[in-house]
N, C-alpha and C positions, 0 to 999 in steps of 0.2 A: 601610609607606610612610612613616609619620611618622619612624621610626627612620632610614630612608635619608635623608630630608630633613635631619634633625638632624646626621647624619654629614657630609653635604655642607657644611652651615653650619660645622661644626667645622673641616673642612679649610680652608675659606675664611678662617676667623678665624686659623688657624695660619700663614697667609701662603703657602700653596702657590700657585705661579704659575698665572695664567689669562690666556691670550693672546687678544687681539682681532684680527680681521682687519686687515691693514695695507694701505692704498692710498696711493700717491704718484702725482704727475704727473712723468714723467721730463723730460729736457731737450728732448725732441721733442714735449712736451705730450701724451704717450701715458699713459693710466692704467695703472698696474701694481699688481696686487693679489696679496698673498701671505698665507697663513693665520696666520703667525707670523714673528718675526724670522728672517732667513735665516742659517743656520750651515753651509751647504754650497754654496759659490759657485764659479762659473767666471768668471774674469776674461778679457775680450776683449783686454786689454793687460796683460802681466805686470807692468810697472812700476807699475801702479795698486795693487799690494800696499803700496807705500810710502804711498799715500794712505790706504788702510785702516788703516795703522799709525799715522796721526794720531789715530784715534778708537777704536782697539782695542789693548789691551795685547798680545794674541797673535793677530794677524790671520792668521798661517799656519794656525792651527787652523780657520779659517773657509773656507779655499780648497781646493777639491778638484781644480781644473784651471785652466790658464791657456794663453793663446796667446803664443808666444815672439816674435812680432813686437812690437817695442817692449818688449823684456824689460828686466829690471834689468841694469845693466852689471856686469861681472865683479867689480870690487872691492866694489860694493854688495852683490851676491849673496853674496860671501864673508862680509861682515859679518853679513848676515841668517842665513847658515848657521851661523855660530859661536854665535849665540844660539838659533836655532830649527832644529836638525838635521832636523826633520820637513819642512822646505821641499823636500827631495829627493824626498818622496813625492807632491808635486803633479804631476798628470798633464798632459802636453802635449796640447792640442786643436787645434793648428795652429801653423805657424811662418812662413809667408810673408805678404807684404803683402796685405791684404784677403782672407785665406784662413782659414777656420775649418772644422773637421770637425763637421758636425751629428751624425754617428754617434758620434763620440768624446764629445761633450758629453752626448748623450742617455744613453749607456752609464754615465756617472758618476752619473746620477740626482741632479743638483743641485736645490736649491730656488730658484736664481736664476742667470741669466747677465747679467753687466754688460758692455755693449758701448759703444764710443766713438762719438761723433758723427761722426767721420771715416769710420766704417763705414756710415753710414746711407744714403748715396746709391749704394753699390756693389751692382750687381745680384746678384753671387754671394753677398755677405754677406746681402742681403735674402732670397734663397732659403734660405740656411742658417737664418736667423732664423725664417722661416715654418715650416720643418721642426721646429725646436726648440720653438717655441710650440705647434705641432700636437701635440707629444708631452706637452704640459701643463706645460712649463717656462717660467716668466715671464722676460721679457727687459726690462731697463731700460737706457736710454741715458744716459750722462754725458759731460761735456766738460771737460777740463782743458787742452786744447791749442788748438783752433781759435779760440775766443774766451775766453781764460782769465779776463780780469777780469769779463766778463759772466757766465760760466757756472761758474767753479771753485767758488765758495761755494754756489750752488744745487745743484751736483752733489754736494758734500760733504754737504749736508743730506739729499739724496736717499739717499745711502749710509747716513747716520746713521739715518734712519728705517727703512730696509729691513733694517738689521742690529741694531736695538735700541740704537743709540748716539747718540740725538738730543741728549742733554745734552753729550756730548763734541764733537759736530759744532758745536753752537751756541757752545760755549766757544771753539773755534778761530775760528769765524766772527766773533765779537766781537773777538778778538785781531787778526785780519786787518783788519777794517773800521776799527778805531781807527787803525791805521798807514796805511791807504790814505787815510782822511779827512785825516790830518795832512798828508800830501804834497799832496793836492788842494786843501785849504783854504789852505795857505800859498802855493801857486802862484797861486791865484785872487786872493789879496789882494796879490800882488806884480805889479810892472810889468817884471819881469826878462825880457829878450828870450829867445826860444827858439832855442838854438844848433842848427846843422845837424849831424845825426848820420848816420854811415854804419855800419851793422851788417853785419859780415862773418861769416857763419855757416859753421860747420865750416871754420874759417880755416886756410889754408896759403898759403905764398907762390906755390906753383905753381897753375896753372889758376884764377887769380883771375877773378871773385870771386862766390861765392854770397851773396845778400843777401835782405832781407825786404821784402815789399810791404805787404799788409794782414794784420791779425790777429796773434796770437802776439807776437813781439818788437816789432812796430810799436806795439801797444797799450802795452807797457811804456815805450817811448821817449816817446810822447806824454804818458802819465800822469806821467812823471818830469820833464816840462818841456822835452823836446827836440823836434826836427822831423826826421822820417825822410826823408832826401834821396832814398832809393830808392823811396818810395811812388809817384812819378810814372813810374818806368821799370819797376818790377816789378809786373805786372798782378795776379798771384795772391799767395798766401801767401809764395812764394819765387820768386826769379828770379836771373838771372845777368847780370853786367856785366863789362866788361873792366877791366884794370888802368888803361888809358888813361882810361876814364871816371872811375874813382876819383881818379886824379891830377888830372884836370880839375875834378872836383867840389870837391876839397880841403876836406873837411868840417872843421867846428870840432872835432868829436870822432870818433875812430875807435874803434869797439868791436868786438872779435873774440870769437867764441864757440868753445869747444873742449871736448874731453873725452878720455878715455883712448882712444877709437876713433881719434883723430887721430895717435897716436904712429906708427903704421905708414905714415902719409902725410906724415910730416915736418911736421905742423901743430901747432897750439896744444894743449897737453896740460894739462887742468885736471880737477878733480872728485875723485871718490872714490878714495882710496888714493894721491893725487898729493901729493908734498911740495913745499914752496915753491921749493926749488932747481930741481926738474924743471920746474915751471911757469914760473919766471923764465927758465930757459935757452930754453924753447920760445917764450916771448913775445919775448925779445930777438932770437931768430933770425928771427921773423916780422917784427917792426917794423924790423929792421936790413936786411932784404932790399931789393934794388934796386927803386925805385918806392915802396915803403912808407916807406923812410927819408926820402923827399922830402916826405912829407905834413906840412903845418903842424901837424896834431894830434900827430904823433909828435915833431916838433921842439920843440913848446911844452908837452910834458908832458900832453897831452890824449888819450892812447891808453890803452886798458884791454882786458883779456880777462876773460870771464865764462864760467862753466860752462854748456854748452849745455842740459843737462837740467833747468835751472830751468823749461823751457818746458812741462812736463807735470805740474805739481803746484802746489797753492796755496802751497807754500813760496816761490813766486816773489815774494811780498811783500817778502822780503829783497832780491831783485834790484832791485825798484822803488826801494827805499830807497837801494841802492848807486848806481843810475843818477842818482837825484835829487841825491844828494850830489856825484856826479862832475860833472854839468852845472851845478849851482848850489851850489858849496861854501860860500859865505857864507850863503845862505838856509837851508841845511840842515846847518850846522856841528854841530848837536847830535845829528844822526841817527847811529846806531851799527848798521849792518846786521849786523855780526858778532855783536853782542849779541842782535839779533833772531833770528838763526839758533840761537844758543846757548839762547835761551829756548824756541824751538820744540822743540829737542832735549830739553831738560829737562822741559818741561811736557806735550809731546804725542807725540813720536816714540817708537815702541816699540824702535827700534834706533839706536844711535849709530854714525855713519859718519864716519871721519876723512878729511880731504882738503883741497884748496885750491880755493876756489870763485871767486876773482877775483884779478886781478893788474893793476898799472898802472905807468905811468912818470911819475907826478906829480913835479914838481920843487919 
């Protein structure tokens, strides 16, 4: 017995890993306990792989399955595949909105399922979660979308603790908070008026206009020192208004969001794999369209386009800086949101993705 005890002590002294049970409180205040850091995960949203990539050098090795609703866009996926060919071995566990296959998740035998706050109130998703938990698979909820400024960093810390990357998560949290505090503190100390802003999401000249009410981009607008004009007419996260409404509101700033998904719709094309010329052509076509070209914001050089998918990652801190500098150029003349993105890529991101993330018509 004494020899066995000495052998155990020798192993401990040699530094062999010994894991303690991990318990976190997820974004819904639910306790989640796992016996050791998770290394076989199913993602309820495929594009949260990029979030894991902020705190792990090889997040693909941790992911056994993912739901392809809210997947990585094709150019981003191509960049990931070039570095991590094993990404093609990740199994699909669902593809539609609010749809996940409990059977597929259970068959993968993961040690953790990560779900989005957006799934929490859906009865079908709740039933799937109950089945998955009944099979002994822990489920943790995170949120990088519904209330991004409130929940993104707590969610990153949750993922960090559950996957053994607490230090990396905390390093990014400090990076993020320093930049957020700089914007907030400077605005709080200033008497600069808050300009009226219209955010046109998934922007195209036809079928105008989808916009934002509460949460998501609304939070970014207000934090950056703007006033969301559509907050009073769009009751939920997103709503629709007419082109006549937009012309009548005549915002101080017109901000459009776009992505590669808008190319087929003749809309604003920005983001992964998009060069500046393509972004400029689509932006000029949008702001030059009848009605849009009459907006004071367009005529005065106060129109801009931003990548829509800033809305589901803590990388949105660069967008907040960009908006703050757009709304208050004198107050934030020293901000460099492009440098912030470059530092995120150099210090944190496991994959470098080329693209155009914003465009404007400043004069």
